[in-house]
C-alpha positions in Angstrom: 0.0 0.0 0.1 1.2 3.6 -0.5 0.6 6.2 1.9 1.3 10.2 1.7 2.0 11.6 5.2 2.6 15.2 5.7 3.6 17.1 8.9 3.6 20.3 9.4 6.0 21.9 11.9 4.9 23.6 14.8 5.9 27.5 14.4 8.9 28.7 16.2 9.8 26.1 18.0 13.0 25.2 16.5 12.5 21.4 17.0 13.3 20.1 13.6 16.9 22.2 13.5 17.2 19.9 16.6 16.1 16.7 15.7 17.5 16.9 12.1 20.5 14.7 12.6 18.9 12.2 14.1 16.2 12.3 11.5 18.4 12.3 8.6 20.5 9.2 10.2 17.6 7.1 10.7 16.2 7.7 7.2 19.7 7.0 5.8 19.4 3.5 7.4 15.9 2.9 6.7 15.2 3.6 3.1 13.4 1.0 1.6 10.1 1.9 2.4 10.2 5.4 1.2 9.5 6.2 -2.3 9.6 9.9 -1.8 10.7 12.1 0.9 11.6 15.9 1.3 11.3 18.9 3.3 8.0 21.9 2.6 9.5 24.9 1.7 7.7 28.3 2.0 10.2 30.8 0.5 12.8 28.6 1.0 12.3 28.1 4.5 11.8 24.4 6.3 8.0 24.2 7.6 7.3 20.6 7.1 8.1 17.3 5.9 6.2 15.0 2.8 6.9 11.1 2.7 5.7 9.1 0.2 5.7 5.2 1.4 5.1 1.8 -0.1 4.4 -0.3 2.7 2.2 -3.8 3.4 -0.1 -1.9 5.5 -1.1 0.7 8.3 0.6 -1.2 10.9 3.9 -0.9 9.0 3.5 2.7 8.4 3.0 3.8 12.0 5.5 1.6 13.1 8.0 3.1 10.4 6.9 6.4 11.9 7.4 5.7 15.4 10.9 4.9 15.0 11.7 8.5 13.3 12.9 11.0 15.5 10.6 13.7 14.0 8.1 11.6 14.7 8.9 10.4 17.7 10.1 14.1 18.9 6.9 15.2 18.0 8.1 18.2 16.0 5.0 18.4 13.9 1.7 20.5 14.7 0.0 18.6 12.6 0.3 15.5 10.6 -1.9 14.3 7.7 -1.9 10.5 6.5 -3.9 9.5 3.2 -3.5 6.4 1.5 -2.7 6.5 -2.4 -2.7 4.8 -5.4 0.6 4.9 -7.9 -0.2 5.9 -11.3 2.6 8.2 -12.8 5.0 7.4 -13.7 3.5 4.0 -15.0 4.7 1.0 -13.2 3.1 -1.6 -16.3 3.1 -0.2 -19.6 -0.7 0.6 -20.5 -1.5 1.4 -16.9 -3.0 4.3 -17.8 -4.8 3.8 -20.7 -6.4 0.9 -19.2 -7.2 3.0 -16.3 -8.8 6.2 -18.5 -10.8 3.1 -20.4 -12.3 2.0 -17.0 -13.3 5.4 -16.1 -14.8 6.1 -19.6 -17.0 3.2 -18.9 -17.7 4.5 -15.3 -19.4 7.4 -16.4 
């Protein structure tokens, strides 16, 4: 399953910078489930993080997040988690055309 995780920093806390080295060490050692991750930027300033994971289920995601210092140390004011599906780029040739045909048939 794919999950998108969006964490918005607590304003003015400085927690991101304090925990960033440990977070980066954790991510470097646990990259396998991460499809994409990086900071959310506002005018070049880090204000949060976005992660896209591929894990077996929500329990696996929760276990991964529990080990990440950004989540364990509570640097985020809010965290949003959504299930998602990988669409682009196509993992299988013809997937998007088949999805478009299914969408046309459903209307």
